[in-house]
MARLUMLUM-692862 format. One record per residue (C-alpha): x, y, z; residue in three letters. Coordinates in steps of 0.5 Angstrom, whole numbers, padded with zeros to 4 digits, always signed. Layout:
% MARLUMLUM-692862
XYZALA...
***
This chain:
% MARLUMLUM-692862
-0048-0088+0016MET-0044-0092+0011GLY-0042-0100+0011GLY-0036-0102+0015LEU-0032-0108+0012GLU-0030-0114+0016VAL-0023-0115+0017PRO-0020-0121+0016GLU-0017-0126+0022GLY-0012-0131+0023THR-0017-0135+0027ASP-0024-0133+0031ALA-0021-0129+0037GLY-0016-0125+0033ASP-0022-0124+0028LEU-0026-0121+0034PHE-0021-0116+0037GLY-0020-0114+0030ARG-0027-0113+0029ALA-0028-0110+0035SER-0023-0105+0034ALA-0025-0103+0028ARG-0033-0102+0030LEU-0031-0098+0036ARG-0029-0093+0032ARG-0035-0091+0028VAL-0040-0094+0034VAL-0037-0092+0040PRO-0038-0097+0046PHE-0035-0097+0053ASP-0035-0105+0054ALA-0037-0111+0050ALA-0037-0119+0049VAL-0036-0123+0043TRP-0037-0130+0042ALA-0037-0136+0037ALA-0044-0140+0038THR-0045-0147+0036ASP-0049-0146+0029PRO-0054-0152+0031GLU-0056-0150+0038THR-0054-0142+0038GLY-0050-0144+0045LEU-0044-0140+0046ILE-0037-0143+0045THR-0030-0142+0045ALA-0027-0137+0043PRO-0030-0131+0047MET-0027-0124+0048LEU-0029-0120+0054VAL-0027-0113+0053GLU-0027-0108+0059ASP-0032-0111+0064LEU-0029-0111+0071GLY-0032-0117+0074ASP-0031-0123+0069ARG-0034-0128+0074GLU-0040-0124+0073ARG-0040-0127+0066CYS-0044-0133+0069ALA-0049-0129+0072ASP-0050-0126+0065TYR-0052-0133+0061TRP-0056-0135+0067GLU-0060-0129+0066SER-0060-0130+0058GLU-0063-0137+0059LEU-0067-0137+0065LEU-0070-0130+0066GLU-0075-0126+0063GLU-0071-0122+0058ASN-0072-0117+0052VAL-0069-0119+0045VAL-0066-0126+0048PRO-0060-0128+0043PHE-0065-0134+0042ARG-0070-0130+0038ASP-0065-0125+0035LEU-0062-0130+0031ALA-0069-0131+0028HIS-0071-0124+0027ALA-0071-0120+0021SER-0066-0115+0023VAL-0060-0119+0027PRO-0059-0113+0032ALA-0062-0109+0037ALA-0061-0104+0042GLY-0064-0105+0049LEU-0067-0098+0050ARG-0070-0097+0043ALA-0073-0104+0043VAL-0077-0102+0050THR-0078-0095+0049GLY-0073-0092+0053ASN-0075-0097+0059LEU-0070-0102+0059PRO-0072-0104+0067GLY-0077-0109+0062ARG-0071-0114+0062SER-0069-0118+0068ALA-0062-0118+0065ARG-0061-0110+0065PHE-0065-0110+0072ARG-0060-0115+0076ARG-0054-0114+0072LEU-0053-0108+0067LEU-0056-0103+0071GLN-0051-0104+0077GLY-0045-0104+0073GLN-0047-0097+0070GLY-0049-0099+0064VAL-0054-0095+0060HIS-0055-0099+0054ASP-0054-0105+0050GLU-0053-0107+0043LEU-0053-0114+0042ARG-0052-0117+0035ALA-0053-0125+0032VAL-0048-0127+0027PHE-0051-0131+0022ARG-0050-0134+0015ALA-0055-0140+0012GLY-0060-0139+0017GLY-0055-0141+0023ARG-0052-0137+0028PRO-0044-0137+0028TRP-0043-0131+0033GLY-0046-0126+0038VAL-0044-0120+0040ALA-0046-0115+0046SER-0044-0108+0046LEU-0045-0103+0052PHE-0045-0096+0053ARG-0045-0092+0060THR-0049-0086+0060GLU-0045-0080+0058PRO-0045-0084+0051GLY-0053-0084+0051GLY-0057-0090+0048PRO-0055-0093+0041PHE-0059-0090+0035VAL-0062-0093+0029GLN-0056-0092+0024ASP-0051-0095+0029GLU-0056-0101+0030VAL-0056-0102+0023ALA-0049-0102+0021LEU-0048-0107+0027VAL-0053-0111+0023ALA-0049-0111+0017GLY-0044-0114+0020PHE-0047-0120+0021SER-0047-0124+0015ALA-0039-0122+0013PRO-0037-0124+0021MET-0041-0131+0020ALA-0038-0132+0014ALA-0031-0131+0017ARG-0033-0135+0023LEU-0035-0141+0019ARG-0029-0141+0015ARG-0025-0142+0021PHE-0029-0148+0023ALA-0026-0152+0018ARG-0023-0158+0020LEU-0016-0158+0020SER-0011-0164+0020GLY-0012-0171+0024PRO-0018-0170+0029GLN-0017-0177+0033ALA-0014-0176+0040LEU-0010-0182+0041PRO-0010-0181+0048ASP-0017-0179+0049ALA-0020-0181+0056PRO-0027-0184+0056ALA-0033-0179+0057PRO-0032-0174+0062GLY-0038-0173+0067LEU-0039-0166+0071VAL-0046-0166+0076LEU-0049-0159+0078PHE-0054-0159+0083ASP-0061-0155+0082SER-0058-0149+0084SER-0053-0150+0078GLY-0047-0151+0083THR-0042-0157+0081ALA-0042-0162+0086ILE-0039-0168+0082SER-0033-0169+0077ILE-0029-0175+0074ASN-0022-0175+0072ASP-0024-0176+0065GLU-0028-0169+0065ALA-0022-0166+0069ARG-0018-0168+0063GLU-0022-0165+0057TYR-0022-0159+0061LEU-0015-0158+0061ALA-0015-0158+0053ARG-0020-0153+0052LEU-0018-0146+0050PRO-0017-0140+0056ARG-0023-0136+0057GLY-0028-0133+0062PRO-0029-0138+0067SER-0031-0139+0074VAL-0029-0143+0080PRO-0032-0149+0083SER-0033-0153+0090PRO-0029-0158+0086LEU-0022-0155+0085GLY-0023-0153+0078VAL-0025-0147+0074ARG-0031-0148+0069LEU-0031-0145+0062PRO-0037-0141+0061ILE-0039-0145+0055TRP-0039-0151+0060ILE-0044-0147+0065ILE-0048-0145+0059GLY-0049-0152+0056THR-0052-0154+0064ALA-0056-0147+0064LEU-0059-0149+0057GLN-0061-0156+0060ALA-0065-0153+0066ARG-0068-0148+0061ALA-0071-0154+0057ILE-0073-0157+0063ALA-0077-0151+0066ARG-0080-0150+0059GLY-0076-0144+0057ARG-0073-0147+0050ASP-0074-0153+0046HIS-0067-0153+0043GLY-0062-0158+0045GLY-0057-0157+0051ALA-0051-0159+0046ARG-0045-0155+0044VAL-0038-0156+0040ARG-0032-0154+0043ILE-0025-0154+0039ARG-0019-0156+0044THR-0013-0152+0044VAL-0010-0157+0039GLU-0015-0155+0034GLY-0019-0162+0035ARG-0027-0162+0036TRP-0030-0164+0043LEU-0038-0164+0044VAL-0041-0162+0051CYS-0048-0165+0052HIS-0053-0164+0058ALA-0059-0166+0061SER-0063-0164+0067ASN-0065-0171+0071LEU-0071-0172+0075THR-0072-0175+0082GLY-0077-0179+0085PRO-0082-0174+0086ASP-0081-0172+0078GLY-0078-0166+0079ARG-0072-0163+0075ALA-0066-0164+0080GLY-0059-0165+0078THR-0056-0164+0071VAL-0051-0169+0068ALA-0046-0166+0063LEU-0042-0170+0059VAL-0036-0168+0055ILE-0033-0173+0049GLU-0029-0173+0042PRO-0034-0171+0037ALA-0037-0177+0032ALA-0038-0176+0025ALA-0045-0174+0026SER-0044-0168+0031ASP-0040-0165+0026LEU-0044-0166+0020ALA-0047-0159+0020VAL-0040-0156+0021ILE-0037-0159+0016VAL-0043-0158+0011ALA-0044-0150+0013GLU-0036-0149+0013ALA-0035-0151+0006HIS-0042-0148+0004GLU-0044-0155+0002LEU-0052-0156+0001THR-0055-0162+0004PRO-0055-0166-0002ARG-0048-0165-0003GLU-0046-0167+0004LEU-0050-0173+0003GLU-0046-0175-0003ILE-0040-0173+0001ALA-0041-0178+0006GLN-0043-0184+0001HIS-0036-0182-0002VAL-0033-0183+0004ALA-0035-0190+0005TYR-0032-0192-0002GLY-0038-0192-0006LEU-0038-0191-0013PRO-0042-0186-0017THR-0047-0192-0020GLY-0049-0194-0013GLU-0049-0187-0010ILE-0054-0185-0015ALA-0058-0192-0014ALA-0058-0191-0006ARG-0061-0183-0007LEU-0065-0184-0013PHE-0062-0180-0018ILE-0058-0181-0024SER-0050-0182-0025PRO-0050-0176-0029HIS-0053-0172-0023THR-0048-0175-0018VAL-0042-0173-0022ARG-0045-0165-0023GLY-0046-0165-0015HIS-0039-0168-0014LEU-0036-0162-0019LYS-0039-0157-0015ALA-0036-0161-0008ILE-0029-0161-0011PHE-0030-0154-0013GLN-0032-0152-0006LYS-0027-0156-0002THR-0021-0154-0007GLY-0020-0162-0008VAL-0019-0165-0015SER-0020-0173-0013SER-0025-0177-0008ARG-0019-0179-0004GLY-0017-0171-0003GLU-0024-0170-0001LEU-0025-0175+0004VAL-0018-0173+0007ALA-0021-0165+0007ARG-0027-0167+0010LEU-0027-0173+0015PHE-0021-0175+0019ALA-0020-0182+0019GLU-0022-0182+0026HIS-0030-0180+0024TYR-0031-0186+0020TRP-0028-0193+0023PRO-0034-0197+0018ARG-0030-0194+0012ALA-0024-0197+0014ARG-0027-0204+0015ARG-0030-0203+0008ASN-0037-0203+0011GLU-0043-0199+0008ARG-0047-0194+0012PRO
***
């Protein structure tokens, strides 16, 4: 079975639809979930494409199982595996019941096997996919897993490019931070008006109803679940995800599991607010394939530092700085420092630079 070319797309959601249609012709499946992920934490973010699944509100149950239960090949492990794709039956020796996800959710929906993949580039996850096959189709075989694994790097490269900043990022009417509180069972129990405003800016996708009168996107639910997973010692990662609004601007959503007087984990506090420069440093660098040193130099350029001062601060020669700048210009498609700052960093993210202050 040969390789399969990843299609182009106008945005990440369109890419998922085109990739799914192309892949289904050579690796048949009956239902699928495609989702972008935060490249630092691996948590799901917008957009998400859910195909041919009956009850989409069960998406929350799927991710709760993924983060809080004992499962086979969780995405967090698959992101670091030598092969970024795996079939559930193949991994378990045809005993999928070893996975809580299969026992509690998939089996009852008639799923016979699941093939999941992480799309990674530069060692970071940019998306995930789960392909489901009912029993008449049989299990996913090794050649099919290998073909989907071959999709990983080119899909991640496409998704990474879509993450590039475009246009002004400032929210002129941005409210104060939004806050949503969840009880120990994961039920949303309180929300402020600012959070409602931010939720209204998020793109459409799978969501679940709440007692608060608003539907909560699955990306918000997943972040709160991750906070609970960390509190239970199931993960050491961060409960933090960047989400792009319908206007194309970035928000950051982060959650923490609070403790009560007895020291036990209880309420989860989730905050939504505009992303700051530090929140987007990795996305800026990865989307333009900048090295850590190149990003560091670009940040100094954004503060208006001349070549000599950048060299002195980084303990390298001015010639080396100029070499890095040449590479940065080529990667970002600009020809001047002013164009570079405009391309990489919206004014909103660099208030000190506007005051001519130094980092």
